[in-house]
N, C-alpha and C positions, 0 to 999 in steps of 0.2 A: 763297831759304835752303836751305841744305843740311843734312840730317839728320846728327845726331851718331851715330857708330857705337854700337851698343848696348854698355852696360858703361862708357862714358866719359862725363864731364861736360863740357857746354860750358862756356867760361869764363862766370863770372857775369856777367850784363849789368845786375844792380841791385846796388849795395853795401847792406850793412845800414844802416839809417837811424839819425839821432841822434835820440834821443827825450829831450825835456825832462824834467829831473828835477823831482819834485814835493815841495812842502813837506810836513812831517809832518802838518799840518792837512788838506792836500788828500788826502794818501794814507788819513787815517782816514776822510775823507768818501767816498771811492772804495770803502774796505772796507765801510763801513756800506751804501751803496748797492749794492755787489755782495751782501751778505748778504740784503738784502730781494729782490733780483732772484732770487737761488737759491731762496729760501724761497717767495716769493709771486708771482713774475712781474714782468715790466716794467711792467704796468698798476698794479701796487701801489706803485711807486716814484714818491714826490713829495718836494718840499723839506720839508714837514711830517713825513712819515714818517722822512725821513733825520735830520732835527733831533731827532725824538723818540727814535731810536735813538741818537743821539749825546748826548741830554741837554742839548741848547741849544735856542735860539730859531730858527725859519725864516730869519728876515731876517740873522741872522749867517752863515748858510751862503753868502749872495750875496756876502760879502767875499772868498769863496775860489774860488767856482764860479758862473759867470754864471747857469746855468739847468739844467734837467733834460736838454736836448740837449747841453749842455757835458760833462755827467757821463756820458752815453751814449758820446760821443767818447772820453773817457778809459777806459771800460770797453771799447770797441772797440779801442782802441789796445792795452790790455793783451792781449786775445784774439788780435789779429793779431800781436803779438809772440809769444805764448806758440805759436800756431800755426807762425809762420815759423821760430822756433827748433828747434821739434819736427821740422818737414819737412826743413829743412836738416841737421839731425843725421842723420835716417834715411837720406836720400840720400848722405850722406857715406860712410857705410858700404856702401851698395849702391845704386847709382844707376838704380833700375829702378822701375816701377809697383808691382812686387810689394812693395817695401820702403816706397814713398810712401803707397800707399792704406791699409795697416794703420796706419801712423802717423796719417793724417788722420783715419780713423774713431776711433781711440783718443783723440785730442785732442777731436774734436767730442763724443764720448759722454761724456768726463770732465769736460767743462764745458758742458752742454746749454744752458742759458740765455744765458750769454756767447755761445756759437757762434751760437745764434739771433739775438741781438742784432746781432751782427757780420755775418751773412750773409742776413738776410731784411730786406725792405723797403728804403726809400729809405736811400742813404748819403751823408752830408754829407763828402766826400771832402777838403774844404777845411779841415775841422776836425780832420783827423788829421795826424799828422808826415809831411813830406814824404817820398815814397818808401816809406813803411810798407806800403801796400796791395800795390804792385808787388812789394817784396822779400819779403813773406809769401807771395805766389804763385808766385814764381819757380821754386821746386822743379819745378812741372809743366812749365815749358819746360825747365828742366835736364835732366829725364828724358826728355822727347821730343824736344828739340832743334828743335821746330816750333811756332810760336804758335797755329796752329789746332788742332793735336792737343793742345796744353797746355790751351787752353780747354775743349775737348771732355772731356779727361781730369778737370779741375777741375768741369765740370758734371755729369759722371757721379758723382764722389766727392761732391760737394754734395747732389745729388739723392738719393743713397742715404743719405747721413749724416742730412739732415733727415727722410727718411722713417723711418729707424730712430729718431731722437730722439723723433719723433712716434708712435711704435708702429704705422706704416702698413703695414708688411709682413705679409702674411697668417700666415706660419709664421716666427717669429723663430729657430727652431733651424737653417733653412737659409742664414742670412745669410752665415755664413763662406765658403760655398761661392759665394754670390753675389759676395762682394767678390772673391774669388779669380778668378772668371770674368771680372769687370772688368778686373783687373790684366792676365790673359791678352790680352784684347781690345787692349789698349794697349801690349803688350810689343814 
């Protein structure tokens, strides 16, 4: 594969995926689940806690959502859609790592619990809309023009984002410079 000249975007290899519409009830269940996730973490999410938040019984949830794993897939879908939309918008203005990485960081830090759910641990790809994960990640390929550099850039971005989300960097005041250094390495 040939590299794309700097400052130009290769043709998108992955089209934006079609995501099934949700009923109003499923949307409210996902909203309640998200609120619990953000406030208390994924471990606190259960069909009982969701039902209590909605003022209904747990068994009635199963009419709309199969189980907790199905809820995770819906939240991951939302997270990947937000990430893909934000990253595609960032590189449409400036197709470079210098634009991609700050957008990735902003999106990860803006929704840390959904980010963690979408990017940590096993992923049931079969539960996601076809092509969603590839589309959300394709901006990394679009700015590098090379699949291996794209994976390396994503691994760098994810590693830095999850470390920042978890407060693991020793001096957070220096992180802007660290992110800028990463962008320079992939420019």
